[in-house]
Biotite code that builds the C-alpha atoms (Angstrom):
import biotite.structure as struc

atoms = struc.array([
    struc.Atom([-50.276, 80.540, -34.859], chain_id="A", res_id=1, res_name="MET", atom_name="CA", element="C"),
    struc.Atom([-47.935, 79.984, -37.729], chain_id="A", res_id=2, res_name="THR", atom_name="CA", element="C"),
    struc.Atom([-45.129, 80.993, -35.437], chain_id="A", res_id=3, res_name="ARG", atom_name="CA", element="C"),
    struc.Atom([-45.752, 78.056, -33.150], chain_id="A", res_id=4, res_name="HIS", atom_name="CA", element="C"),
    struc.Atom([-46.606, 75.627, -35.952], chain_id="A", res_id=5, res_name="ALA", atom_name="CA", element="C"),
    struc.Atom([-43.265, 76.072, -37.668], chain_id="A", res_id=6, res_name="LEU", atom_name="CA", element="C"),
    struc.Atom([-41.151, 74.930, -34.701], chain_id="A", res_id=7, res_name="PRO", atom_name="CA", element="C"),
    struc.Atom([-43.518, 71.992, -34.083], chain_id="A", res_id=8, res_name="LEU", atom_name="CA", element="C"),
    struc.Atom([-43.401, 70.957, -37.746], chain_id="A", res_id=9, res_name="ALA", atom_name="CA", element="C"),
    struc.Atom([-39.614, 71.269, -37.739], chain_id="A", res_id=10, res_name="THR", atom_name="CA", element="C"),
    struc.Atom([-39.371, 69.135, -34.601], chain_id="A", res_id=11, res_name="ALA", atom_name="CA", element="C"),
    struc.Atom([-41.651, 66.485, -36.141], chain_id="A", res_id=12, res_name="ALA", atom_name="CA", element="C"),
    struc.Atom([-39.537, 66.382, -39.321], chain_id="A", res_id=13, res_name="VAL", atom_name="CA", element="C"),
    struc.Atom([-36.339, 66.049, -37.271], chain_id="A", res_id=14, res_name="LEU", atom_name="CA", element="C"),
    struc.Atom([-37.801, 63.174, -35.211], chain_id="A", res_id=15, res_name="VAL", atom_name="CA", element="C"),
    struc.Atom([-38.969, 61.379, -38.381], chain_id="A", res_id=16, res_name="ALA", atom_name="CA", element="C"),
    struc.Atom([-35.563, 61.790, -40.036], chain_id="A", res_id=17, res_name="LEU", atom_name="CA", element="C"),
    struc.Atom([-33.788, 60.519, -36.923], chain_id="A", res_id=18, res_name="THR", atom_name="CA", element="C"),
    struc.Atom([-36.002, 57.418, -36.730], chain_id="A", res_id=19, res_name="LEU", atom_name="CA", element="C"),
    struc.Atom([-35.572, 56.765, -40.453], chain_id="A", res_id=20, res_name="THR", atom_name="CA", element="C"),
    struc.Atom([-31.819, 57.167, -40.161], chain_id="A", res_id=21, res_name="ALA", atom_name="CA", element="C"),
    struc.Atom([-31.693, 54.770, -37.204], chain_id="A", res_id=22, res_name="CYS", atom_name="CA", element="C"),
    struc.Atom([-33.674, 52.157, -39.107], chain_id="A", res_id=23, res_name="LYS", atom_name="CA", element="C"),
    struc.Atom([-31.479, 52.618, -42.176], chain_id="A", res_id=24, res_name="ARG", atom_name="CA", element="C"),
    struc.Atom([-28.259, 52.246, -40.110], chain_id="A", res_id=25, res_name="ASP", atom_name="CA", element="C"),
    struc.Atom([-29.570, 49.124, -38.440], chain_id="A", res_id=26, res_name="ARG", atom_name="CA", element="C"),
    struc.Atom([-30.596, 47.660, -41.803], chain_id="A", res_id=27, res_name="GLY", atom_name="CA", element="C"),
    struc.Atom([-27.172, 48.503, -43.215], chain_id="A", res_id=28, res_name="ALA", atom_name="CA", element="C"),
    struc.Atom([-25.524, 46.643, -40.326], chain_id="A", res_id=29, res_name="GLU", atom_name="CA", element="C"),
    struc.Atom([-27.715, 43.591, -40.926], chain_id="A", res_id=30, res_name="ASP", atom_name="CA", element="C"),
    struc.Atom([-26.940, 43.553, -44.646], chain_id="A", res_id=31, res_name="THR", atom_name="CA", element="C"),
    struc.Atom([-23.226, 44.112, -44.054], chain_id="A", res_id=32, res_name="ALA", atom_name="CA", element="C"),
    struc.Atom([-23.145, 41.210, -41.633], chain_id="A", res_id=33, res_name="ALA", atom_name="CA", element="C"),
    struc.Atom([-24.901, 38.853, -44.015], chain_id="A", res_id=34, res_name="ALA", atom_name="CA", element="C"),
    struc.Atom([-24.628, 39.643, -47.731], chain_id="A", res_id=35, res_name="PRO", atom_name="CA", element="C"),
    struc.Atom([-27.030, 37.802, -50.005], chain_id="A", res_id=36, res_name="PRO", atom_name="CA", element="C"),
    struc.Atom([-25.908, 34.255, -50.791], chain_id="A", res_id=37, res_name="PRO", atom_name="CA", element="C"),
    struc.Atom([-23.395, 34.042, -53.628], chain_id="A", res_id=38, res_name="GLY", atom_name="CA", element="C"),
    struc.Atom([-22.443, 37.754, -53.430], chain_id="A", res_id=39, res_name="THR", atom_name="CA", element="C"),
    struc.Atom([-19.574, 39.627, -51.866], chain_id="A", res_id=40, res_name="THR", atom_name="CA", element="C"),
    struc.Atom([-19.763, 43.304, -50.847], chain_id="A", res_id=41, res_name="PRO", atom_name="CA", element="C"),
    struc.Atom([-17.692, 45.544, -53.133], chain_id="A", res_id=42, res_name="ALA", atom_name="CA", element="C"),
    struc.Atom([-14.117, 46.051, -51.999], chain_id="A", res_id=43, res_name="GLY", atom_name="CA", element="C"),
    struc.Atom([-13.964, 42.926, -49.798], chain_id="A", res_id=44, res_name="THR", atom_name="CA", element="C"),
    struc.Atom([-12.380, 39.571, -50.424], chain_id="A", res_id=45, res_name="ALA", atom_name="CA", element="C"),
    struc.Atom([-14.459, 36.414, -50.425], chain_id="A", res_id=46, res_name="SER", atom_name="CA", element="C"),
    struc.Atom([-14.316, 34.613, -47.095], chain_id="A", res_id=47, res_name="PRO", atom_name="CA", element="C"),
    struc.Atom([-12.640, 31.201, -47.096], chain_id="A", res_id=48, res_name="ALA", atom_name="CA", element="C"),
    struc.Atom([-15.174, 28.378, -47.487], chain_id="A", res_id=49, res_name="PRO", atom_name="CA", element="C"),
    struc.Atom([-15.988, 26.627, -44.247], chain_id="A", res_id=50, res_name="GLN", atom_name="CA", element="C"),
    struc.Atom([-15.315, 22.924, -44.068], chain_id="A", res_id=51, res_name="THR", atom_name="CA", element="C"),
    struc.Atom([-17.773, 21.020, -41.925], chain_id="A", res_id=52, res_name="LEU", atom_name="CA", element="C"),
    struc.Atom([-16.854, 17.688, -40.351], chain_id="A", res_id=53, res_name="PRO", atom_name="CA", element="C"),
    struc.Atom([-18.492, 14.700, -42.046], chain_id="A", res_id=54, res_name="PRO", atom_name="CA", element="C"),
    struc.Atom([-21.861, 13.749, -40.637], chain_id="A", res_id=55, res_name="ALA", atom_name="CA", element="C"),
    struc.Atom([-21.883, 10.615, -38.532], chain_id="A", res_id=56, res_name="THR", atom_name="CA", element="C"),
    struc.Atom([-25.005, 8.626, -37.900], chain_id="A", res_id=57, res_name="SER", atom_name="CA", element="C"),
    struc.Atom([-23.577, 6.067, -35.463], chain_id="A", res_id=58, res_name="ALA", atom_name="CA", element="C"),
    struc.Atom([-20.652, 5.908, -33.073], chain_id="A", res_id=59, res_name="PRO", atom_name="CA", element="C"),
    struc.Atom([-17.496, 4.267, -34.376], chain_id="A", res_id=60, res_name="ALA", atom_name="CA", element="C"),
    struc.Atom([-17.481, 0.498, -33.989], chain_id="A", res_id=61, res_name="ALA", atom_name="CA", element="C"),
    struc.Atom([-15.264, -0.968, -31.310], chain_id="A", res_id=62, res_name="ALA", atom_name="CA", element="C"),
    struc.Atom([-11.942, -2.089, -32.703], chain_id="A", res_id=63, res_name="PRO", atom_name="CA", element="C"),
    struc.Atom([-11.728, -5.761, -33.594], chain_id="A", res_id=64, res_name="THR", atom_name="CA", element="C"),
    struc.Atom([-9.585, -7.641, -31.084], chain_id="A", res_id=65, res_name="PRO", atom_name="CA", element="C"),
    struc.Atom([-6.273, -8.944, -32.421], chain_id="A", res_id=66, res_name="ALA", atom_name="CA", element="C"),
    struc.Atom([-7.339, -12.501, -31.488], chain_id="A", res_id=67, res_name="ALA", atom_name="CA", element="C"),
    struc.Atom([-10.563, -14.067, -30.303], chain_id="A", res_id=68, res_name="GLN", atom_name="CA", element="C"),
    struc.Atom([-12.075, -17.369, -29.246], chain_id="A", res_id=69, res_name="VAL", atom_name="CA", element="C"),
    struc.Atom([-14.652, -18.415, -31.811], chain_id="A", res_id=70, res_name="VAL", atom_name="CA", element="C"),
    struc.Atom([-16.040, -21.605, -30.242], chain_id="A", res_id=71, res_name="SER", atom_name="CA", element="C"),
    struc.Atom([-15.340, -24.528, -27.968], chain_id="A", res_id=72, res_name="LEU", atom_name="CA", element="C"),
    struc.Atom([-16.327, -28.178, -28.041], chain_id="A", res_id=73, res_name="GLU", atom_name="CA", element="C"),
    struc.Atom([-16.090, -30.981, -25.472], chain_id="A", res_id=74, res_name="LEU", atom_name="CA", element="C"),
    struc.Atom([-15.305, -34.624, -26.081], chain_id="A", res_id=75, res_name="GLY", atom_name="CA", element="C"),
    struc.Atom([-13.356, -37.732, -25.127], chain_id="A", res_id=76, res_name="THR", atom_name="CA", element="C"),
    struc.Atom([-10.600, -37.437, -27.740], chain_id="A", res_id=77, res_name="SER", atom_name="CA", element="C"),
    struc.Atom([-8.981, -35.039, -30.214], chain_id="A", res_id=78, res_name="VAL", atom_name="CA", element="C"),
    struc.Atom([-7.460, -35.565, -33.655], chain_id="A", res_id=79, res_name="ASP", atom_name="CA", element="C"),
    struc.Atom([-4.028, -34.432, -34.885], chain_id="A", res_id=80, res_name="ASP", atom_name="CA", element="C"),
    struc.Atom([-5.396, -30.893, -35.464], chain_id="A", res_id=81, res_name="ASN", atom_name="CA", element="C"),
    struc.Atom([-6.668, -30.592, -31.858], chain_id="A", res_id=82, res_name="ASN", atom_name="CA", element="C"),
    struc.Atom([-10.292, -30.856, -33.007], chain_id="A", res_id=83, res_name="LYS", atom_name="CA", element="C"),
    struc.Atom([-12.708, -33.029, -31.034], chain_id="A", res_id=84, res_name="ILE", atom_name="CA", element="C"),
    struc.Atom([-12.882, -36.508, -32.588], chain_id="A", res_id=85, res_name="ALA", atom_name="CA", element="C"),
    struc.Atom([-15.628, -37.853, -30.314], chain_id="A", res_id=86, res_name="ALA", atom_name="CA", element="C"),
    struc.Atom([-17.959, -35.088, -29.078], chain_id="A", res_id=87, res_name="ALA", atom_name="CA", element="C"),
    struc.Atom([-19.762, -35.492, -25.759], chain_id="A", res_id=88, res_name="ALA", atom_name="CA", element="C"),
    struc.Atom([-21.653, -33.522, -23.143], chain_id="A", res_id=89, res_name="SER", atom_name="CA", element="C"),
    struc.Atom([-21.839, -36.292, -20.555], chain_id="A", res_id=90, res_name="SER", atom_name="CA", element="C"),
    struc.Atom([-18.843, -38.322, -19.385], chain_id="A", res_id=91, res_name="PHE", atom_name="CA", element="C"),
    struc.Atom([-17.978, -41.366, -17.271], chain_id="A", res_id=92, res_name="LYS", atom_name="CA", element="C"),
    struc.Atom([-16.019, -40.797, -14.038], chain_id="A", res_id=93, res_name="PRO", atom_name="CA", element="C"),
    struc.Atom([-12.831, -42.321, -15.524], chain_id="A", res_id=94, res_name="GLY", atom_name="CA", element="C"),
    struc.Atom([-12.934, -40.454, -18.857], chain_id="A", res_id=95, res_name="ASP", atom_name="CA", element="C"),
    struc.Atom([-10.291, -37.987, -19.970], chain_id="A", res_id=96, res_name="THR", atom_name="CA", element="C"),
    struc.Atom([-12.277, -34.877, -20.897], chain_id="A", res_id=97, res_name="ILE", atom_name="CA", element="C"),
    struc.Atom([-11.022, -32.628, -23.691], chain_id="A", res_id=98, res_name="TYR", atom_name="CA", element="C"),
    struc.Atom([-12.048, -29.125, -24.705], chain_id="A", res_id=99, res_name="VAL", atom_name="CA", element="C"),
    struc.Atom([-11.053, -27.911, -28.166], chain_id="A", res_id=100, res_name="SER", atom_name="CA", element="C"),
    struc.Atom([-10.894, -24.138, -28.504], chain_id="A", res_id=101, res_name="VAL", atom_name="CA", element="C"),
    struc.Atom([-11.236, -22.556, -31.954], chain_id="A", res_id=102, res_name="ALA", atom_name="CA", element="C"),
    struc.Atom([-9.458, -19.204, -32.321], chain_id="A", res_id=103, res_name="THR", atom_name="CA", element="C"),
    struc.Atom([-8.975, -16.623, -35.046], chain_id="A", res_id=104, res_name="THR", atom_name="CA", element="C"),
    struc.Atom([-6.939, -13.467, -35.548], chain_id="A", res_id=105, res_name="THR", atom_name="CA", element="C"),
    struc.Atom([-8.145, -10.204, -37.104], chain_id="A", res_id=106, res_name="ALA", atom_name="CA", element="C"),
    struc.Atom([-5.241, -10.307, -39.572], chain_id="A", res_id=107, res_name="ASP", atom_name="CA", element="C"),
    struc.Atom([-4.783, -13.891, -40.852], chain_id="A", res_id=108, res_name="PRO", atom_name="CA", element="C"),
    struc.Atom([-1.124, -13.197, -41.681], chain_id="A", res_id=109, res_name="ALA", atom_name="CA", element="C"),
    struc.Atom([-0.279, -11.735, -38.259], chain_id="A", res_id=110, res_name="ALA", atom_name="CA", element="C"),
    struc.Atom([1.306, -13.662, -35.397], chain_id="A", res_id=111, res_name="SER", atom_name="CA", element="C"),
    struc.Atom([-0.490, -12.669, -32.203], chain_id="A", res_id=112, res_name="VAL", atom_name="CA", element="C"),
    struc.Atom([1.041, -13.690, -28.874], chain_id="A", res_id=113, res_name="PRO", atom_name="CA", element="C"),
    struc.Atom([-1.666, -14.645, -26.368], chain_id="A", res_id=114, res_name="ALA", atom_name="CA", element="C"),
    struc.Atom([-2.302, -16.547, -23.166], chain_id="A", res_id=115, res_name="ARG", atom_name="CA", element="C"),
    struc.Atom([-5.056, -19.118, -23.574], chain_id="A", res_id=116, res_name="LEU", atom_name="CA", element="C"),
    struc.Atom([-6.442, -20.938, -20.556], chain_id="A", res_id=117, res_name="GLY", atom_name="CA", element="C"),
    struc.Atom([-9.014, -23.488, -19.407], chain_id="A", res_id=118, res_name="ALA", atom_name="CA", element="C"),
    struc.Atom([-10.513, -23.326, -15.906], chain_id="A", res_id=119, res_name="ARG", atom_name="CA", element="C"),
    struc.Atom([-12.406, -26.448, -14.839], chain_id="A", res_id=120, res_name="TRP", atom_name="CA", element="C"),
    struc.Atom([-14.822, -26.273, -11.896], chain_id="A", res_id=121, res_name="SER", atom_name="CA", element="C"),
    struc.Atom([-17.484, -28.238, -10.014], chain_id="A", res_id=122, res_name="LYS", atom_name="CA", element="C"),
    struc.Atom([-20.088, -26.527, -7.835], chain_id="A", res_id=123, res_name="ASP", atom_name="CA", element="C"),
    struc.Atom([-18.298, -23.189, -8.239], chain_id="A", res_id=124, res_name="GLY", atom_name="CA", element="C"),
    struc.Atom([-14.975, -24.560, -6.965], chain_id="A", res_id=125, res_name="GLN", atom_name="CA", element="C"),
    struc.Atom([-11.998, -24.572, -9.354], chain_id="A", res_id=126, res_name="VAL", atom_name="CA", element="C"),
    struc.Atom([-10.620, -28.110, -9.611], chain_id="A", res_id=127, res_name="ILE", atom_name="CA", element="C"),
    struc.Atom([-8.007, -27.545, -12.329], chain_id="A", res_id=128, res_name="HIS", atom_name="CA", element="C"),
    struc.Atom([-6.638, -24.656, -14.352], chain_id="A", res_id=129, res_name="GLU", atom_name="CA", element="C"),
    struc.Atom([-4.174, -24.732, -17.215], chain_id="A", res_id=130, res_name="GLN", atom_name="CA", element="C"),
    struc.Atom([-2.711, -21.759, -19.124], chain_id="A", res_id=131, res_name="ASN", atom_name="CA", element="C"),
    struc.Atom([-0.657, -21.838, -22.304], chain_id="A", res_id=132, res_name="LEU", atom_name="CA", element="C"),
    struc.Atom([1.411, -19.068, -23.873], chain_id="A", res_id=133, res_name="ASP", atom_name="CA", element="C"),
    struc.Atom([0.588, -19.392, -27.577], chain_id="A", res_id=134, res_name="VAL", atom_name="CA", element="C"),
    struc.Atom([1.146, -17.533, -30.822], chain_id="A", res_id=135, res_name="THR", atom_name="CA", element="C"),
    struc.Atom([-2.098, -17.373, -32.775], chain_id="A", res_id=136, res_name="LEU", atom_name="CA", element="C"),
    struc.Atom([-2.214, -16.856, -36.536], chain_id="A", res_id=137, res_name="SER", atom_name="CA", element="C"),
    struc.Atom([-5.340, -17.027, -38.690], chain_id="A", res_id=138, res_name="GLY", atom_name="CA", element="C"),
    struc.Atom([-7.710, -19.786, -37.583], chain_id="A", res_id=139, res_name="THR", atom_name="CA", element="C"),
    struc.Atom([-6.575, -22.572, -35.290], chain_id="A", res_id=140, res_name="GLY", atom_name="CA", element="C"),
    struc.Atom([-7.439, -25.072, -32.581], chain_id="A", res_id=141, res_name="GLN", atom_name="CA", element="C"),
    struc.Atom([-5.956, -25.536, -29.116], chain_id="A", res_id=142, res_name="THR", atom_name="CA", element="C"),
    struc.Atom([-6.882, -28.458, -26.867], chain_id="A", res_id=143, res_name="ALA", atom_name="CA", element="C"),
    struc.Atom([-6.939, -28.765, -23.082], chain_id="A", res_id=144, res_name="PHE", atom_name="CA", element="C"),
    struc.Atom([-7.704, -31.890, -21.076], chain_id="A", res_id=145, res_name="LYS", atom_name="CA", element="C"),
    struc.Atom([-8.504, -32.991, -17.569], chain_id="A", res_id=146, res_name="ILE", atom_name="CA", element="C"),
    struc.Atom([-8.505, -36.457, -16.076], chain_id="A", res_id=147, res_name="ASN", atom_name="CA", element="C"),
    struc.Atom([-8.635, -38.073, -12.659], chain_id="A", res_id=148, res_name="LYS", atom_name="CA", element="C"),
    struc.Atom([-7.336, -41.661, -12.426], chain_id="A", res_id=149, res_name="PRO", atom_name="CA", element="C"),
    struc.Atom([-9.517, -42.361, -9.383], chain_id="A", res_id=150, res_name="SER", atom_name="CA", element="C"),
    struc.Atom([-12.553, -40.966, -11.285], chain_id="A", res_id=151, res_name="GLY", atom_name="CA", element="C"),
    struc.Atom([-14.499, -37.728, -11.167], chain_id="A", res_id=152, res_name="PHE", atom_name="CA", element="C"),
    struc.Atom([-17.393, -37.530, -8.705], chain_id="A", res_id=153, res_name="PRO", atom_name="CA", element="C"),
    struc.Atom([-20.775, -37.505, -10.452], chain_id="A", res_id=154, res_name="ALA", atom_name="CA", element="C"),
    struc.Atom([-22.318, -34.064, -10.980], chain_id="A", res_id=155, res_name="GLY", atom_name="CA", element="C"),
    struc.Atom([-22.405, -30.896, -13.059], chain_id="A", res_id=156, res_name="ARG", atom_name="CA", element="C"),
    struc.Atom([-19.110, -29.338, -14.153], chain_id="A", res_id=157, res_name="TYR", atom_name="CA", element="C"),
    struc.Atom([-18.090, -26.255, -16.082], chain_id="A", res_id=158, res_name="ARG", atom_name="CA", element="C"),
    struc.Atom([-15.104, -25.369, -18.247], chain_id="A", res_id=159, res_name="VAL", atom_name="CA", element="C"),
    struc.Atom([-14.337, -21.695, -18.774], chain_id="A", res_id=160, res_name="GLU", atom_name="CA", element="C"),
    struc.Atom([-11.977, -20.525, -21.528], chain_id="A", res_id=161, res_name="ILE", atom_name="CA", element="C"),
    struc.Atom([-9.785, -17.490, -20.873], chain_id="A", res_id=162, res_name="LEU", atom_name="CA", element="C"),
    struc.Atom([-7.991, -15.297, -23.386], chain_id="A", res_id=163, res_name="LEU", atom_name="CA", element="C"),
    struc.Atom([-5.247, -13.144, -21.878], chain_id="A", res_id=164, res_name="ASP", atom_name="CA", element="C"),
    struc.Atom([-6.691, -13.788, -18.413], chain_id="A", res_id=165, res_name="GLY", atom_name="CA", element="C"),
    struc.Atom([-10.271, -12.769, -19.315], chain_id="A", res_id=166, res_name="GLN", atom_name="CA", element="C"),
    struc.Atom([-13.137, -15.304, -19.487], chain_id="A", res_id=167, res_name="PRO", atom_name="CA", element="C"),
    struc.Atom([-14.516, -15.416, -23.034], chain_id="A", res_id=168, res_name="VAL", atom_name="CA", element="C"),
    struc.Atom([-16.604, -18.611, -23.292], chain_id="A", res_id=169, res_name="GLN", atom_name="CA", element="C"),
    struc.Atom([-17.781, -21.467, -21.100], chain_id="A", res_id=170, res_name="SER", atom_name="CA", element="C"),
    struc.Atom([-19.612, -24.758, -21.350], chain_id="A", res_id=171, res_name="ARG", atom_name="CA", element="C"),
    struc.Atom([-21.327, -26.968, -18.774], chain_id="A", res_id=172, res_name="GLU", atom_name="CA", element="C"),
    struc.Atom([-21.124, -30.740, -18.838], chain_id="A", res_id=173, res_name="PHE", atom_name="CA", element="C"),
    struc.Atom([-22.008, -33.701, -16.662], chain_id="A", res_id=174, res_name="GLU", atom_name="CA", element="C"),
    struc.Atom([-20.144, -36.620, -15.174], chain_id="A", res_id=175, res_name="VAL", atom_name="CA", element="C"),
    struc.Atom([-22.656, -39.423, -14.739], chain_id="A", res_id=176, res_name="ALA", atom_name="CA", element="C"),
    struc.Atom([-22.570, -41.946, -11.920], chain_id="A", res_id=177, res_name="ALA", atom_name="CA", element="C"),
    struc.Atom([-20.644, -45.091, -12.900], chain_id="A", res_id=178, res_name="GLN", atom_name="CA", element="C"),
    struc.Atom([-23.636, -47.424, -12.816], chain_id="A", res_id=179, res_name="ASP", atom_name="CA", element="C"),
    struc.Atom([-25.929, -45.090, -14.798], chain_id="A", res_id=180, res_name="ALA", atom_name="CA", element="C"),
    struc.Atom([-23.593, -45.047, -17.792], chain_id="A", res_id=181, res_name="GLY", atom_name="CA", element="C"),
    struc.Atom([-22.676, -41.950, -19.722], chain_id="A", res_id=182, res_name="ALA", atom_name="CA", element="C"),
    struc.Atom([-24.176, -40.873, -22.986], chain_id="A", res_id=183, res_name="THR", atom_name="CA", element="C"),
    struc.Atom([-22.103, -39.346, -25.672], chain_id="A", res_id=184, res_name="THR", atom_name="CA", element="C"),
    struc.Atom([-23.243, -37.041, -28.394], chain_id="A", res_id=185, res_name="GLY", atom_name="CA", element="C"),
    struc.Atom([-23.129, -33.418, -29.364], chain_id="A", res_id=186, res_name="THR", atom_name="CA", element="C"),
    struc.Atom([-24.585, -30.949, -26.909], chain_id="A", res_id=187, res_name="GLY", atom_name="CA", element="C"),
])
């Protein structure tokens, strides 16, 4: 019986050694692939440090336009700086109606060529449009006007301001019937 036990014992030892060797080789591969932090295996150079891109929490903001329309105001007259001198939201049929457009540029020292326009309409129909090629710099005012010697028909109107052909702001106003009288004031 010792004759048969010896080959079985030898086979068992060989299987155990093979399994141990396989586990050891696999462990050696794992350690070679990832040495402990802050150490370098003997005989190898330190890998170059990795540079990660900076973390971003929000998408980049849209670039500021070179020029923009800040506000607009309606009235019956403008001063020497093209600002409304007498503000109004309701007009008489024979009034000249002004819109003063405040603009600004991203760089106050820059000269920004632009096309500024005013589109006047009643009931969705354009009744007058004017465009000006301007050079904007810093803050400024540009005025547009509309008049009709025979008088505007009573009703609701709208002025739309365009910057480089794109609508950017608008304001509604009213032309009152002649006998009702128009009220002036900010609106």
